[in-house]
C-alpha positions in Angstrom: 1.4 -16.4 -6.6 -1.4 -17.6 -4.3 -2.9 -14.2 -4.3 -2.8 -14.1 -8.4 -4.2 -17.7 -8.2 -7.2 -16.7 -6.1 -7.7 -13.9 -8.3 -7.4 -14.7 -12.0 -9.8 -17.7 -12.6 -12.7 -15.4 -11.5 -11.5 -12.3 -13.0 -11.0 -13.8 -16.4 -14.4 -15.3 -16.0 -15.9 -12.0 -15.4 -14.4 -10.8 -18.3 -15.4 -13.3 -20.7 -19.2 -13.0 -19.4 -18.9 -8.9 -19.7 -17.3 -9.1 -23.3 -19.6 -12.0 -24.6 -16.8 -14.0 -26.3 -13.7 -15.7 -25.9 -11.0 -13.4 -25.4 -8.6 -14.9 -28.1 -11.2 -13.8 -30.3 -11.5 -10.2 -29.1 -8.4 -9.4 -27.6 -6.7 -6.2 -29.9 -4.1 -3.8 -29.5 -6.1 -0.8 -28.8 -8.0 -2.4 -26.2 -4.2 -3.5 -24.7 -3.5 -0.1 -24.7 -6.6 0.9 -22.7 -6.2 -1.6 -20.0 -2.4 -0.3 -20.0 -3.9 3.3 -19.2 -6.3 2.5 -16.8 -2.9 0.5 -15.1 -1.4 3.8 -15.3 -4.1 5.9 -13.6 -4.0 3.2 -10.5 -0.3 3.4 -10.3 -0.6 7.2 -10.3 -3.3 7.4 -7.4 -1.2 4.4 -5.6 1.9 6.9 -5.8 -0.4 10.0 -4.4 -1.4 7.5 -1.3 2.2 6.6 -0.8 3.0 10.5 -0.8 0.4 11.7 1.1 1.4 8.6 3.8 5.3 10.0 3.7 3.9 13.5 4.4 2.1 12.4 7.3 5.1 9.9 8.4 7.4 13.4 8.4 5.0 15.4 10.1 4.9 12.8 12.6 8.1 12.6 13.3 8.5 16.5 13.3 6.1 17.0 15.8 7.7 13.9 18.1 11.1 15.3 17.6 9.9 18.7 19.0 8.8 16.6 22.0 11.6 14.6 22.8 14.7 16.5 20.7 17.3 14.2 22.2 15.9 10.9 21.6 15.2 9.3 18.2 11.9 7.5 17.5 14.9 3.9 16.8 15.5 4.4 20.4 12.0 4.2 21.5 9.9 0.9 22.3 6.3 0.6 23.6 6.3 -1.8 26.6 3.4 -3.9 27.4 0.1 -3.8 25.4 0.5 -2.3 22.2 -2.7 -0.3 22.9 -2.5 0.2 26.0 1.5 0.3 26.7 4.1 3.2 26.9 6.9 4.5 25.0 10.1 3.9 27.0 13.9 4.4 26.1 14.5 1.3 24.5 18.0 1.0 26.4 16.1 0.4 29.2 14.7 -2.5 28.2 18.4 -4.5 28.4 
């Protein structure tokens, strides 16, 4: 809700200024359809981004599996600084 509250007022005011009148006087089902179509395209783009990330994740998982065939990533942990730490068997941290 905080994010909505942060953006909604500015977006509404910009739309009022752009369209030159009160939204209540100009909104139509056709305009709403156009907005829904825009939203559909945004959703499809987001799905494609997600698919690419999942593909990359699977590819990286295969690479890890090739290097460490008997160890799963869930069995691993990073020690030390995240940027300069090293991967170790999580069982070693007990």
